[in-house]
N, C-alpha and C positions, 0 to 999 in steps of 0.2 A: 504494500500500500504506500503510495507516494505521500510526501509531506503535505502537498496541497489537498489531496483527497481526504487525508486524515483530518486536516484542519476544517475542511468543509463538513465532514461528518460531525465533528465536535460542535461546530456552529449550529447545525440543524438540531442536534440533541439539546444544546443549551437553549435554543429558541423554544423547543417543545416544553422544556422544564419551566422556563420563564412564563410561557403562556399558561401552563397548568397552574402555577402559583398565582398568577394574576386572576385566573378564573375562580379558583376556590377561595381566594382572599379578597374578592371584589367588595364585600361588605365593609372591609377595613380600608382598602386602597381608594375606593371612589370618594368617600368624604375627605380623605387627605388631599387628593388631587384637586377636588373642588375648593378646598381651603386654600391651596396654593393659587388657584385661579382667582379666588376672592382677594388675595393679597395683591395680585397684579392690578386688579380693578381699583382697589383702594389707593395704591401707590400712584397709578396714572391719574386718577381723579384728583389726588393731592397736588400733583404737578400741574394739572389743568387749573386748579384754584390759584396756584401761584402766578399764572399768566393773566389773571384778571387785572385790568389796568388800575393803577393807583392803589387799590386795596390789597391785591394779591401779594406783592412783594413785601408788604409791611406786616402781614400775618405771620406769627411764629409757626415753626414747623409743627409743633404739638397741636396748635389750634387748627391748622389745615387738616392734619390727620383726623382730629376729632370731628371736624365739620364734615369731612368726606365720609367717615364711618356713620355719622348720624344721618346724612342724606341717603346713603345706600341702605342703611337699616330701615329708614322710613319708607323707602320704595318697596323693600321686601315686605314690610308690615302691611303696606297698602295693598299689595298683590294678594297676600294671604288673607287679609281681612275681606277683600272682595270675593275670594273663593268661598270663604265661610259664609259670607252674607248671602251669596247666591245659592247656597245649598238648599234651603227650604223652598225657594222659588222654583228651582229645577225639579225637585221632588214633587211639588204641588202641580206643576204644569206637565209632568210626564204623561199622565193619562190622556191629556189633550193632544200631545204629540203622537201618542200611540194611535189615537183615533184618526189623526191626519194621515199617518202611514197606511192605515187600513182603507181610508177613503181613496187615497191615491191608487192603491192596488185595485180597488173597485173600478176606478176610472180606466185603468189600464186593461183590466179584464173585459170591461164593456167595449173598449176600443178594439180589442183583439177578438171580440165575439166569443168570450169564454163564459157567458152567463149560464150555459146549460151544464157543462161538466168540465172542470169543477165549478160549482155554483158559487155565488158571492157569499152565501152563508157558510159553505165549506171552507172557502178561503179565510173568512173572518175567524171561524172556529179554529182552523189550523194555525193562523197567525197568533191568536191569543194564547194558544198553548206553547208556541215556539218563541214568541217575542213578548217580553215584558220590559218595556222601556224604563218603568219606574224602578224595577229591581236592578237594571243595568246602571242607571244613574246613581242609585244608592250605593252600589258596589264600587263604582269609580270614585265617588266622593268620600267613601269610607276610608280610602287610602290617604286622605289628607293628613290624618294624624301621624302616619309614618313619615310623610313628607316634612311635616313641621319638626318632628324629632330629628330627621336628617339635617334640616336647616340649622338647628341648634348645635349639632355636632360640628357642622362645617364652620359656623361662626366661632366655635371654641378653638378649632384648629387654626383658623385664620388669625385669631387674636394672639395665640402663642407664637405663630410664625412672624407676626408683625413685631412682637416684643423682641424676638431673637434676631430680627433682621439686621440690627446695628452691629452685631458680633459676627455676622456671617462672613464678612471679608477676612477677619482675623482667623476664623476657622479654616478658610480656604488656604491661607498662607501657612498655617501650621499642619495642614494635611500632608504636606510633602516638604522634605528638607531641601529639595532642589528649587531655587528661586525661579528658574526658567519654566519648570512645569507648573509652579504656582501661578505665574503670570499667564501661562497658556490656559489653565483652568478658569482663571478670573476673566480672561477674554471671552471664553466660550459662554460662561454664565452671563456676562454683560450682553453678549449678542442675543442670547435667548431672552433675557429680560427686555431688551429693546424691541425686538421683533414681536414677541408674544404680547408684550404690553401694548404696543401700538395697534396690533390686530384686535385685541379685546376691547380697547378703548373705542376704535372705529366701529366695531360690530355693535357695541353697546349704544353708541350714538345713533347708528343707523336703525337698530332695533326699536329704540324709543321713537324715532321719527316715523318709521314704518307703522308701528302700532298706533301712533296718534293719528296719522292720515287715514289708516284703515278704520279707526274708530269713528272719525268724522263721516266716512263713506257709509258705514253700517248704520250709524245713527240717522243719517239722512233718509234712509229707506225704512227706518223703524224696526230694524232687526233687534230682537230681544237678546239681552246679555252681551251687548256690543262691547262693553268694557272688559268682560271676561275673554272674549275672542281677541281683543286688542292685546291683552297681556300675553295670551298664548302666541299671538303673532310675533311679539317682541322676543319671546323666549325661543321660538322656532327659528328665528333669524340666525341663531348661532349654529344651526345645522345646515350645512351647504346643500344646495339643490333640493333635497327631499323636504327640508323644512319649509321652503316656499310653497311647495305643492300642498303639504298638509295644512299650512296656514290659510289656504284658499278652500280646501275641501271641507274643513270643519264648519266655517260660517255658511258655506253653500248648503251643507246638510241641514244646518239650523234653519236656513231659509226655506228649504223643502218642507220641513216639519211645521214651520210657522205659517207660511203663506199658502203653499200648495198651488201657487199660480205661476205659470211659466214665465210671464213677463217680469214679475218681481224677482224670480230666481235668476233670470238672465241679467237683470240689472246688477245683482250682487256679484255674479260670476264675472261680468265684463269689467265692472269698476275695480274689484279686487285684483283681477289679473292685470289690468292696466297699471295699477299702483305698484304691484310687485315687479312688473316688467321694467318700469322706469327706474325704480330704486335699485333693483337687482342687477340690471344689465347696463345702466348708465351711471348712476351715482355711486354705487358700490365699487365697481372697477376703477372709477375716477379717483375715489378717496383712498382705497386700499392699495390699488396698483399691484405691485409685485412684492409686497411687504414680506410674505412668507416664502415665496419662491417654491411653491408646490404645484405639481402638475394636477390637472383635474382628475386624471385616472388615479393618481396616488391618493387624492382626497377621498374619492369614492371607495377605493380599496381599503383605505384606513378606516373609513366609517363602517364597512362591512366587518372588518376584523374586530374593531373595538366594540361594535354593537354585539357581536357574537360573544365577546368576553364579558362585557359589563352591561349589556342590555341598552335601554334608553339613555342612561348617563354616558355610556360609551360613545353614542352618536354626538353628544354635545362636546365631549372631550377629545374626539378623534383628531381634529385639526391642530390644536395646540400641542398635543403629545407628539404627533407625527412631525410637526415643524421642529420641535425640540430634538427629536431623534435624528432628523436630517442634519441639524446643525452640529450635533455631537459626532455623527458619522463622518462629516466632512473634515474633521480634524485628524483622522487616523488614515494612514495609507491603505490599510486592509479593507476598511469599510467605506472609503471614499467613493468607489463605484456605485454603491447602493445609494449614497446621497445624491449622486449625479442622476440616477434613475428616478429618484423622488422629486428632483427639481423640475421647475417648469421650463427652463431654457438651457439647462446644462451648465450654467455658471454658478459657482459656489463662492460665497463670501466667507473667507476663512477668518475665524476670530483671532488667530494668533498675530496676524499682521494687518487685518482690516482690508486687504486687497481682494480683488475679485479674480478668481481663477477660471479661465476658459477651458472647458473640457469638450472635446469633440464628441 
């Protein structure tokens, strides 16, 4: 067995072991990674506050951190409070939505001349036995308690990470006796912080903007729970490609249940699709540009891998994790080809010297 083949086998075995550990330990790893992501958001929001004319530079660092954590915490509290407040309304309106579904099926059966067999009564009876929207809504909203607990754990991790952030540079220096290696590690960490922080800051801004515009569009047509769908739209903006589709599908399904009218449904579909198209295909690329340098295929593949490992949280974390892995891989000769494959244009910005490497 050649050395190269032996090394390849060892790498594959190591990847399988790491994947298995990540899968069985997802309950522990997911809140930790989300806590690190929360630290990125807090730090970049603090830097944003510093850029406020006149007031920002005069605010002490502790005040800026406190203000950013307060604003982010208030936003989370507002979102959770809206979900809890809509719980009773969703459960109360569930029977009406179920009747809307049954009525729509009746219209379709009439249009397709299915009144004889199966009859409308048989369709209704079968639907009532198979479909219970009230129990579905109750089951989905019952998971809110676990989500709130996870949020508390994430906030706890983020708080400790923020406290220890000031000593992180010293820890990096003391991790190795070689000053060159320490500087290289610090350069990689700085590159990851810069690129991931900029990506999350822009995605957060675009998510808030997208949610606000979609809320206005949904409110204009009288769609129920428009605020709830707007929050969901802002959150799904962190999931590339698939998130935009789901952010349109859920309000459209709501319009089907609420209106049952083709014209109203088309208004919701066209307006939301136009908003997502403009922001997702014009404003988003203009602002984010090539900040992460990841190919679209690498993003989709990473979402598939991390969703398989960690479920829905993996879809939200796939892009930042993959970007971090690509930056780390670009620093080592053995793994640099993998970083080139993950990149969008084959150019790697190396953290050790800040220059851009052209790879064919």
